[in-house]
Structure formats: structure tokens, C-alpha cells
matplotlib code that plots the C-alpha trace (Angstrom):
import matplotlib.pyplot as plt

x = [41.1, 41.4, 39.4, 37.2, 37.3, 34.6, 33.5, 34.7, 32.2, 31.7, 32.5, 28.7, 28.2, 30.9, 29.3, 26.0, 27.6, 29.2, 26.0, 24.0, 26.5, 25.9, 22.2, 22.2, 22.2, 19.6, 15.9, 14.0, 12.6, 16.2, 17.4, 14.4, 15.3, 18.8, 17.4, 15.2, 18.3, 19.1, 17.8, 15.7, 18.7, 20.8, 17.9, 17.8, 21.5, 21.2, 18.3, 20.5, 23.1, 21.2, 17.7, 17.4, 18.4, 15.8, 13.1, 14.2, 14.1, 10.7, 9.0, 10.7, 8.0, 10.0, 9.9, 11.7, 11.4, 13.3, 14.0, 16.4, 19.3, 17.6, 17.0, 19.2, 22.3, 23.8, 27.4, 29.8, 32.4, 35.8, 37.2, 40.3, 43.5, 41.9, 41.7, 38.4, 38.6, 39.2, 36.5, 34.0, 34.9, 34.5, 31.0, 29.8, 31.0, 29.3, 25.9, 26.1, 27.0, 24.2, 21.7, 22.8, 22.7, 19.1, 18.0, 19.7, 18.1, 14.6, 15.1, 16.2, 13.3, 10.8, 12.1, 12.5, 8.9, 7.6, 9.8, 8.3, 4.8, 5.5, 7.2, 4.2, 1.8, 3.8, 4.0, 0.2, -0.4, 1.9, 0.3, 3.4, 2.5, 4.1, 4.7, 6.5, 6.4, 8.7, 8.4, 10.8, 9.8, 10.9, 8.4, 10.0, 9.1, 8.8, 5.8, 7.0, 6.9, 3.3, 1.9, 4.2, 1.7, -1.2, 1.1, 2.5, -1.0, -1.9, 1.1, -0.1, -3.6, -2.7, -0.2, -2.7, -5.5, -3.3, -3.6, -0.8, 0.5, 1.5, 3.8, 3.5, 6.2, 5.9, 8.6, 7.4, 9.4, 8.5, 11.1, 10.2, 6.5, 4.4, 2.5, -0.5, -0.8, -4.2, -3.9, -6.2, -9.2, -8.2, -5.2, -7.7, -9.8, -6.9, -7.4, -3.9, -2.1, -0.5, 2.0, 1.7, 4.5, 4.2, 6.9, 6.3, 8.7, 7.0, 4.1, 0.6, -1.1, -4.8, -7.2, -10.5, -13.5, -15.0, -11.8, -11.9, -15.6, -14.9]
y = [2.5, 4.1, 7.2, 7.2, 10.2, 11.8, 9.6, 10.7, 11.7, 9.0, 9.4, 9.4, 12.3, 14.3, 13.7, 14.9, 18.1, 18.8, 18.2, 20.4, 23.2, 23.2, 23.7, 25.9, 29.2, 28.2, 28.2, 25.0, 26.3, 27.0, 23.5, 21.9, 23.6, 22.1, 18.7, 18.6, 17.8, 14.7, 11.3, 9.2, 7.0, 10.1, 11.5, 8.2, 8.4, 12.0, 11.3, 9.1, 11.9, 13.7, 14.3, 17.6, 16.0, 13.3, 15.9, 17.9, 14.8, 13.6, 17.0, 17.8, 19.0, 18.0, 14.3, 12.5, 8.7, 6.6, 2.9, 3.4, 2.2, -1.1, -2.0, -4.5, -2.9, -4.2, -5.4, -6.2, -9.0, -8.0, -11.0, -9.5, -11.6, -14.8, -18.3, -20.2, -22.2, -19.2, -17.3, -20.2, -20.1, -16.4, -16.6, -19.3, -17.2, -14.2, -16.0, -17.2, -13.7, -12.1, -14.6, -13.7, -10.0, -10.3, -12.1, -9.5, -6.7, -8.3, -8.5, -4.9, -3.8, -5.6, -4.0, -0.6, -0.7, -1.7, 1.1, 3.8, 2.6, 2.9, 6.2, 7.8, 6.3, 7.8, 11.2, 11.2, 10.1, 12.7, 15.4, 16.2, 18.5, 17.5, 20.5, 18.6, 14.9, 13.5, 9.8, 8.1, 4.5, 1.6, -1.2, -4.7, -7.1, -10.2, -11.5, -10.6, -6.9, -6.8, -5.6, -2.5, -0.9, -0.6, 0.3, 3.2, 4.3, 4.2, 6.3, 9.0, 8.7, 9.3, 12.1, 14.0, 13.6, 15.0, 18.8, 21.0, 19.3, 21.8, 20.0, 16.4, 14.9, 11.3, 9.6, 6.0, 3.4, -0.2, -2.9, -5.5, -5.5, -2.3, -1.6, 0.7, 3.0, 4.4, 8.0, 8.5, 10.8, 12.9, 14.3, 16.3, 17.5, 18.6, 22.3, 22.9, 21.2, 23.8, 21.8, 18.3, 16.7, 13.2, 11.4, 7.8, 5.4, 2.2, 3.0, 3.8, 6.5, 5.9, 8.6, 8.1, 8.4, 11.2, 13.2, 13.0, 14.0, 17.0]
z = [59.3, 55.9, 55.3, 52.3, 50.1, 48.1, 45.2, 41.8, 39.2, 36.7, 33.0, 32.2, 34.7, 33.0, 29.6, 31.0, 32.3, 28.9, 27.0, 29.4, 29.0, 25.3, 25.6, 28.8, 26.9, 24.3, 24.8, 24.0, 20.7, 19.4, 20.5, 18.8, 15.6, 15.9, 16.7, 13.6, 11.6, 13.6, 12.6, 15.0, 15.8, 16.8, 18.9, 20.7, 21.5, 22.6, 24.9, 27.0, 27.6, 30.4, 31.8, 30.0, 26.7, 27.2, 27.8, 24.7, 22.5, 23.8, 23.3, 20.0, 17.7, 14.6, 14.0, 11.2, 10.7, 8.2, 7.7, 4.9, 7.1, 7.6, 4.0, 2.2, 0.7, -2.6, -2.6, -5.4, -5.6, -6.8, -8.7, -10.1, -10.0, -8.5, -10.0, -10.5, -7.2, -5.1, -6.9, -6.2, -2.5, -2.5, -4.1, -1.6, 1.3, -0.2, -0.5, 3.1, 4.2, 2.2, 3.7, 7.2, 6.4, 5.1, 8.3, 10.4, 8.4, 8.8, 12.6, 12.7, 10.6, 12.8, 16.1, 14.5, 13.2, 16.7, 18.3, 16.0, 16.9, 20.6, 20.2, 18.4, 20.9, 23.8, 22.2, 21.7, 25.3, 26.7, 24.6, 22.5, 19.6, 16.3, 14.1, 11.3, 10.5, 7.8, 7.0, 4.6, 4.3, 2.1, 1.9, 1.7, -1.0, 1.2, 3.1, 6.6, 5.6, 4.3, 7.6, 7.4, 4.9, 7.3, 10.2, 8.3, 7.4, 11.2, 12.0, 9.5, 10.8, 14.5, 13.7, 11.5, 14.0, 16.8, 17.0, 15.8, 12.7, 10.0, 7.7, 6.5, 4.2, 2.9, 0.8, 0.1, -1.9, -2.7, -3.5, -6.0, -6.9, -7.0, -3.8, -3.1, -0.2, 1.1, 2.2, 5.2, 4.7, 7.7, 5.7, 3.6, 6.5, 8.8, 9.5, 10.9, 8.0, 5.7, 3.7, 2.3, 0.3, -1.1, -3.2, -4.4, -6.0, -7.2, -4.9, -6.1, -4.0, -3.5, -2.3, -0.5, -2.7, -0.6, -1.0, -4.7, -4.8, -2.6]

ax = plt.figure().add_subplot(projection="3d")
ax.plot(x, y, z, "-o")
ax.set_aspect("equal")
plt.show()
């Protein structure tokens, strides 16, 4: 009968120990200042490293959301030193590749938008205070992206109405036709808000009538 030895620590456990060692000597507020420079995608990866990292990421008071990585990127065709037939084949393959890329981007955008909504809802339910909320959003120019406008407005509404927000930064961009964005009235009545930064590119920012009269 062979004697079984002690099980070896898995690679994941070793990674957890290494990550925990990095944050052991730092208080939560210092770690949160470091995490504020990470994107939402990087925070999602870090939260899977260990239980402590997951807790630090969930209760991080600095939240930055951006969908720039899921927008369609432009590409160029280099047609130097090729004949007409090869160039035509290259162009046909490029069109097919671009169509597949657009479909993939639309799927990623949909799931990412749903993920952001669930994340903000979970933070509110768990009572996580958001000190700084930065939103960098590019509205698509096709029909399936039209509901993103009111979803983004709901995100701003819930974040502002949750106590503790001090800094709100919005960077809104629209591809194709110009879009309008209604800024919620609660932004102007938030007592804790001390800094509001709004940058619009091809987006018309609309204010509530009561906010203008005040």
C-alpha cells in the first residue's frame, strides 16, 4: 500500500499568497487609492486572485467604467506590391473580417453593459459608498445601441442618489448621428457632490427645466 503524501499547493493558491503578501502591509484606504488607477476589466481579474482581493475590489470607493475597448476600431489595408487580383481577394477578406468584428463587438458591448448594471446594483444593495465615479462611454450609431442612453442615465441616477458621492466625471461620445443625453435632476441637488466634470463629443447635454430655473 502506497502512502499518500500531503497534497501540494496548487498554482492558484500560490498566486493568492503572492497577491496577499503585496497588500498585507497596506491598509484598505491605501490599496483603494492604488486600485483607482485600474480599469474595470483589470479589477475583475484581480478580484479572482484571492478572497481579500475580491473584497477590496467590491468595496473600492473609486469606480471607473469605460466601453472604449468595445467600440469598433478602424483598420487600414496595406496594398503595396500586390497585383489587382490579390488586392481584390484581400478586400473581400477584409470586408468579411470587419463584419465578424462588428458582430463580436456588438455582443461584447451588450454583455458588458449588462455587467455594469448588475455591478452597480450589487454595490448599492451591499451599501458600498462610491467616492468617485468616472464614466467614459461611447454611444453606438446603430439601433441595437439605442437603449444604452437611458441605461447610462439610470447608472448616473442611482450613483448620485447613493450617499457619499463626491466626484462625478462623465465623458460621453456619440458615433455617427448626434445624440442627446438628459442629465438627471438629482445631480444638481446632491449635497455630497463637490466636483462635476462633463465632456461631450457629438452629444448634446440637456438639463432639467427646474435645474435651469434654479
